[in-house]
C-alpha positions as CSV (number, residue, x, y, z in Angstrom):
1,X,-1.7,2.0,-23.2
2,X,1.8,1.4,-21.7
3,X,2.5,5.1,-21.1
4,X,-0.8,5.4,-19.2
5,X,0.0,2.5,-16.8
6,X,2.1,2.5,-13.6
7,X,3.5,-1.1,-13.4
8,X,4.6,-2.3,-10.0
9,X,5.8,-5.7,-9.0
10,X,8.0,-7.5,-6.5
11,X,11.0,-9.8,-6.1
12,X,10.9,-12.3,-3.2
13,X,13.7,-14.8,-3.4
14,X,17.2,-15.1,-1.9
15,X,20.4,-14.8,-3.9
16,X,21.5,-12.4,-6.6
17,X,21.2,-14.7,-9.6
18,X,17.8,-16.0,-8.4
19,X,16.6,-12.5,-7.9
20,X,17.8,-11.5,-11.4
21,X,16.0,-14.5,-12.9
22,X,12.8,-13.7,-11.1
23,X,12.8,-10.0,-12.1
24,X,13.7,-10.8,-15.7
25,X,10.7,-13.2,-15.7
26,X,8.5,-10.3,-14.6
27,X,9.7,-8.2,-17.5
28,X,8.7,-11.0,-19.9
29,X,5.3,-11.7,-18.3
30,X,4.4,-8.0,-18.2
31,X,5.7,-7.5,-21.8
32,X,7.6,-4.4,-21.0
33,X,11.1,-3.1,-21.1
34,X,10.6,-0.8,-18.1
35,X,9.0,-1.4,-14.8
36,X,7.9,1.6,-12.8
37,X,8.3,0.1,-9.4
38,X,10.3,-2.9,-8.3
39,X,9.9,-3.9,-4.6
40,X,11.8,-6.3,-2.4
41,X,8.9,-8.2,-1.0
42,X,8.7,-8.9,2.8
43,X,12.3,-7.8,3.2
44,X,13.7,-11.0,1.6
45,X,17.5,-10.8,1.1
46,X,16.9,-7.0,1.0
47,X,20.5,-5.8,0.5
48,X,21.2,-8.3,-2.3
49,X,18.0,-7.5,-4.2
50,X,18.2,-3.7,-3.7
51,X,21.7,-3.7,-5.2
52,X,20.4,-5.2,-8.5
53,X,17.3,-3.0,-8.5
54,X,19.5,0.1,-8.1
55,X,21.8,-1.1,-11.0
56,X,18.7,-1.5,-13.2
57,X,17.3,1.9,-12.1
58,X,20.6,3.5,-13.2
59,X,20.2,1.7,-16.5
60,X,16.6,3.0,-16.9
61,X,15.0,-0.4,-16.7
62,X,13.3,0.5,-13.3
63,X,12.0,3.9,-12.3
64,X,11.5,3.5,-8.5
65,X,12.9,1.3,-5.7
66,X,10.8,-0.1,-2.9
67,X,10.5,-2.6,-0.1
68,X,7.4,-4.2,1.4
69,X,6.3,-6.0,4.6
70,X,3.0,-7.6,5.4
71,X,3.8,-8.3,9.0
72,X,3.8,-6.0,12.1
73,X,6.7,-8.2,13.4
74,X,8.9,-6.7,10.6
75,X,8.4,-3.1,11.6
76,X,11.7,-2.8,13.4
77,X,13.5,-4.1,10.3
78,X,11.5,-1.8,8.1
79,X,12.4,1.2,10.1
80,X,16.1,0.2,10.1
81,X,16.0,-0.1,6.3
82,X,14.2,3.2,5.9
83,X,16.9,4.8,8.0
84,X,19.9,3.6,6.1
85,X,18.5,3.3,2.5
86,X,17.3,5.8,0.0
87,X,13.9,4.4,-0.9
88,X,11.2,5.7,-3.3
89,X,8.4,3.5,-2.0
90,X,7.4,1.3,0.9
91,X,4.4,-1.0,1.2
92,X,2.9,-1.9,4.5
93,X,-0.3,-3.2,6.0
94,X,-2.7,-0.4,7.2
95,X,-6.4,-0.4,7.6
96,X,-9.0,0.3,10.3
97,X,-8.3,-3.1,11.9
98,X,-4.5,-2.9,11.7
99,X,-3.2,0.6,12.6
100,X,0.3,-0.2,13.9
101,X,2.0,1.2,10.9
102,X,0.8,4.7,11.9
103,X,2.9,4.7,15.0
104,X,6.4,4.9,13.4
105,X,6.5,3.9,9.8
106,X,4.0,6.3,8.2
107,X,5.4,9.4,10.0
108,X,8.9,8.4,9.1
109,X,7.9,7.9,5.4
110,X,6.3,11.3,5.4
111,X,9.4,12.9,6.9
112,X,11.7,11.3,4.4
113,X,9.5,11.8,1.4
114,X,8.9,8.1,0.7
115,X,5.7,7.2,-1.1
116,X,3.5,4.7,0.7
117,X,1.4,1.9,-0.7
118,X,-1.0,0.0,1.5
119,X,-1.7,-3.6,1.1
120,X,-4.8,-5.4,2.5
121,X,-6.8,-2.2,2.9
122,X,-9.9,-4.3,3.7
123,X,-8.0,-6.7,6.0
124,X,-8.8,-9.7,3.8
125,X,-12.5,-9.0,4.2
126,X,-12.3,-8.6,7.9
127,X,-13.6,-5.0,7.8
128,X,-16.7,-6.0,5.8
129,X,-17.4,-8.8,8.1
130,X,-17.2,-6.5,11.1
131,X,-19.8,-4.1,9.7
132,X,-22.0,-6.9,8.4
133,X,-25.4,-5.7,7.2
134,X,-25.2,-2.3,9.0
135,X,-26.1,0.9,7.2
136,X,-23.4,3.5,6.8
137,X,-23.5,6.0,9.7
138,X,-25.3,9.3,8.7
139,X,-22.1,11.3,9.3
140,X,-20.4,9.4,6.4
141,X,-22.1,11.8,4.1
142,X,-20.0,14.6,5.5
143,X,-17.1,13.2,3.5
144,X,-19.1,12.1,0.4
145,X,-19.0,8.4,1.3
146,X,-21.4,6.1,-0.5
147,X,-20.4,2.6,0.6
148,X,-18.5,0.7,3.2
149,X,-15.6,0.2,0.7
150,X,-15.4,4.0,0.3
151,X,-15.6,4.4,4.0
152,X,-12.6,2.1,4.5
153,X,-10.6,3.6,1.6
154,X,-11.2,7.2,2.5
155,X,-9.9,6.6,5.9
156,X,-6.6,5.4,4.4
157,X,-6.2,8.0,1.6
158,X,-6.9,10.8,4.1
159,X,-3.7,10.0,6.0
160,X,-1.1,12.6,5.0
161,X,1.6,10.0,4.5
162,X,-0.4,7.6,2.2
163,X,0.1,7.6,-1.5
164,X,-2.4,4.9,-2.4
165,X,-4.1,1.8,-1.0
166,X,-4.0,-1.2,-3.4
167,X,-7.3,-3.1,-3.1
168,X,-7.5,-6.2,-5.2
169,X,-10.7,-7.2,-7.0
170,X,-11.8,-9.4,-9.9
171,X,-15.2,-7.7,-10.1
172,X,-15.8,-4.6,-12.2
173,X,-18.5,-3.4,-9.9
174,X,-16.2,-3.5,-6.9
175,X,-13.6,-1.6,-9.0
176,X,-16.0,1.2,-9.7
177,X,-17.1,1.4,-6.1
178,X,-13.4,1.5,-4.9
179,X,-12.7,4.3,-7.4
180,X,-15.5,6.3,-5.8
181,X,-13.3,6.8,-2.8
182,X,-11.0,9.1,-4.9
183,X,-13.8,11.7,-5.4
184,X,-15.4,14.2,-3.0
185,X,-14.3,15.3,0.4
186,X,-12.0,13.3,2.7
187,X,-12.3,12.9,6.5
188,X,-10.3,15.3,8.6
189,X,-8.3,14.3,11.6
190,X,-11.2,14.5,14.0
191,X,-13.4,12.4,11.7
192,X,-10.6,9.9,11.3
193,X,-10.6,9.4,15.0
194,X,-14.4,9.0,15.0
195,X,-14.0,6.3,12.3
196,X,-11.5,4.5,14.5
197,X,-13.8,4.7,17.5
198,X,-16.8,3.5,15.4
199,X,-14.8,0.5,14.1
200,X,-13.4,-0.4,17.5
201,X,-16.8,-0.3,19.1
202,X,-17.9,-3.0,16.5
203,X,-15.5,-5.4,18.2
204,X,-13.8,-5.9,14.9
């Protein structure tokens, strides 16, 4: 199945030799001779690790180069790196409860043609806690939404800069539910604003 899979992982350590060792370990654990996307996680020793990743990209060991952050406090640093580096991917926090990435980072990524992955699309469960036992609003049917997970994910994938959210799950039922967000209509700009207002009014 290797040719059907897109394998992405990260390096998060300081120092060139330590970074090489960590990435080589990823190749061994993943049992592959090519990783599709290698990301410098949380901007850790970014210049050093990017240099190695670019070398390996030139050798064909890595297809795409990326950086990640999981903190709004790192947005200035992320913008600076996006300005001076040629990146294929970035990964940032973005969900209905955390929308700061939409102010500068997502528009910049779209303008520069950088693919965007979204971590914590459910805000570590915060979004589900906010809606509690509520039923979906009737207007969710307008964009073919059948669950709260799909509601939250369709909000994300309807953003024009977003390539893919990356929800994690260990439950097959949740996986199938999440995949449902990829089918049917998506909310338009006006509906996205309505979704934001709906969530904000929950006090989440």
